[in-house]
C-alpha positions in Angstrom: 0.0 0.3 0.1 2.6 2.9 0.8 4.3 1.9 -2.2 1.7 2.3 -4.7 1.1 5.6 -2.6 4.3 6.1 -3.7 3.6 5.7 -7.4 0.6 8.0 -7.6 3.1 10.9 -5.9 5.3 10.4 -8.4 3.4 9.7 -11.2 1.5 13.4 -10.3 4.6 14.8 -9.6 5.1 14.1 -13.5 2.9 15.4 -14.1 2.2 18.7 -12.7 6.1 19.2 -13.7 5.1 18.0 -17.5 2.6 20.8 -16.7 4.1 23.4 -15.6 6.9 23.1 -18.7 4.8 23.0 -21.0 3.2 26.1 -20.2 6.3 27.6 -19.9 6.5 26.8 -23.5 3.8 28.2 -24.3 3.7 32.0 -26.2 3.8 35.0 -23.7 0.4 37.2 -25.5 -2.1 35.8 -27.3 -4.3 36.7 -30.4 -8.1 35.1 -31.3 -9.0 37.0 -34.3 -12.7 36.1 -36.0 -13.8 38.5 -39.5 -17.3 37.9 -40.4 -19.4 40.3 -42.9 -22.0 42.1 -41.7 -24.9 43.2 -44.0 -24.5 47.1 -42.5 -22.8 50.3 -43.1 -19.6 50.4 -41.3 -21.7 53.7 -39.4 -24.0 51.6 -38.5 -21.8 48.8 -37.2 -19.6 51.2 -34.8 -23.2 52.8 -33.8 -24.0 49.4 -32.5 -20.3 48.5 -30.9 -20.1 51.9 -29.9 -23.1 52.1 -27.8 -22.4 49.3 -24.5 -26.3 49.0 -24.0 -27.2 47.7 -27.6 -24.9 44.9 -26.8 -27.8 42.9 -25.5 -28.7 42.7 -28.9 -25.4 40.6 -30.1 -22.7 40.0 -28.0 -22.8 36.0 -27.0 -22.0 37.0 -23.9 -24.6 38.1 -22.5 -26.8 35.8 -23.7 -24.6 33.2 -21.4 -25.7 34.8 -18.5 -28.8 37.1 -18.5 -29.1 37.4 -14.8 -25.6 39.4 -14.8 -25.8 42.2 -13.2 -24.9 45.4 -15.5 -24.3 49.0 -14.5 -22.7 51.5 -17.3 -20.7 55.2 -17.1 -19.1 57.8 -18.4 -20.1 59.0 -21.9 -23.6 56.8 -23.8 -21.4 55.9 -27.1 -18.0 56.1 -27.8 -15.1 57.2 -26.6 -15.5 57.3 -22.8 -18.1 54.6 -22.3 -17.8 52.4 -20.0 -20.0 49.0 -19.1 -19.3 46.3 -16.1 -20.7 43.5 -15.7 -20.9 40.4 -12.8 -22.6 37.4 -13.4 -22.2 34.2 -12.0 -21.6 32.3 -15.7 -19.6 35.1 -16.9 -17.6 36.3 -14.2 -16.8 39.9 -13.5 -15.1 42.3 -15.4 -15.0 45.5 -16.9 -14.7 47.6 -20.7 -13.5 51.3 -21.6 -13.7 52.4 -25.1 -10.6 53.7 -25.6 -11.0 55.0 -29.7 -13.5 55.2 -32.1 -12.0 56.4 -35.6 -14.0 55.1 -39.0 -11.6 51.5 -39.4 -12.3 50.8 -35.8 -12.9 50.5 -32.1 -10.3 49.6 -29.4 -11.9 48.7 -25.6 -9.5 48.1 -23.4 -11.0 44.6 -21.3 -10.2 43.8 -17.7 -11.8 41.0 -15.8 -11.7 40.5 -12.6 -13.2 37.2 -11.6 -13.5 34.2 -12.4 -9.1 35.2 -13.2 -7.5 38.4 -13.5 -6.6 39.9 -17.5 -6.3 42.8 -18.6 -6.8 42.7 -22.7 -7.2 44.8 -25.6 -10.0 44.0 -27.7 -10.6 45.3 -31.7 -13.3 45.7 -34.0 -11.7 46.4 -37.4 -14.6 47.5 -39.9 -14.1 47.2 -44.1 -16.4 48.5 -46.2 -16.9 45.9 -48.2 -20.1 45.9 -50.9 -22.8 46.6 -49.2 -21.9 46.1 -46.0 -19.0 45.5 -43.6 -15.8 43.0 -43.1 -16.1 43.2 -39.5 -13.3 41.7 -37.5 -13.3 40.7 -34.0 -9.9 40.7 -32.5 -8.6 39.7 -28.2 -5.2 40.2 -27.4 -2.8 40.3 -24.1 -1.0 38.8 -22.1 0.0 35.0 -21.0 0.6 35.2 -17.6 1.3 32.0 -16.2 -2.7 30.6 -15.4 -2.9 31.6 -18.5 -0.2 29.3 -20.4 -1.6 26.9 -18.3 -4.8 27.4 -19.7 -3.5 27.3 -22.9 -2.2 23.6 -22.6 -5.4 22.5 -21.3 -7.9 24.3 -23.2 -8.4 25.4 -26.7 -8.8 29.5 -25.9 -8.8 30.3 -30.0 -11.0 28.2 -30.8 -13.8 28.6 -28.0 -13.3 32.3 -27.8 -12.9 32.0 -31.3 -16.5 30.0 -31.5 -18.3 32.9 -28.7 -16.8 35.7 -31.3 -18.0 33.7 -34.8 -21.3 33.8 -32.2 -21.2 37.7 -32.1 -20.7 38.3 -35.5 -23.8 36.8 -36.8 -25.6 38.1 -34.2 -24.7 41.7 -34.8 -25.7 40.1 -38.7 -28.9 39.7 -37.7 -29.2 42.6 -35.6 -28.5 45.2 -38.2 -29.4 42.7 -41.6 -33.3 43.4 -40.5 
């Protein structure tokens, strides 16, 4: 019995060491990007993105936790607009629009729970035919915990799927 516990302990230690080594080999930064054609002019798309109160109509994260608490501060829309959330399913955090140009929107995205992370989200807007090519990107630094998560979960596929849903929802919202 004592020998079996020793082997189990050694196997667990080896597993932790392998996980730590794999995590250490992960990149120091990450980037998730998805793009879609939205059937609306770029000014309509920008207006939807820069007004956090309208995110309930298209953001996939709103649908994941409809009971989350939301608050808004700063300007009604555009640079200086702030949105905070707290929910059981989506954790808590804060977004602030830091840049708006005809080519896109930049948002400081700070998560506070279930883990702390400080990222940048961008929405690039490029007119294409009668619509707008919207490219949604989130980028940031990988903490050690983030690197471990990247070993265990395919973050690009998980978050990318949410971005794809959000872009589809944006198209449905504006394509009416």
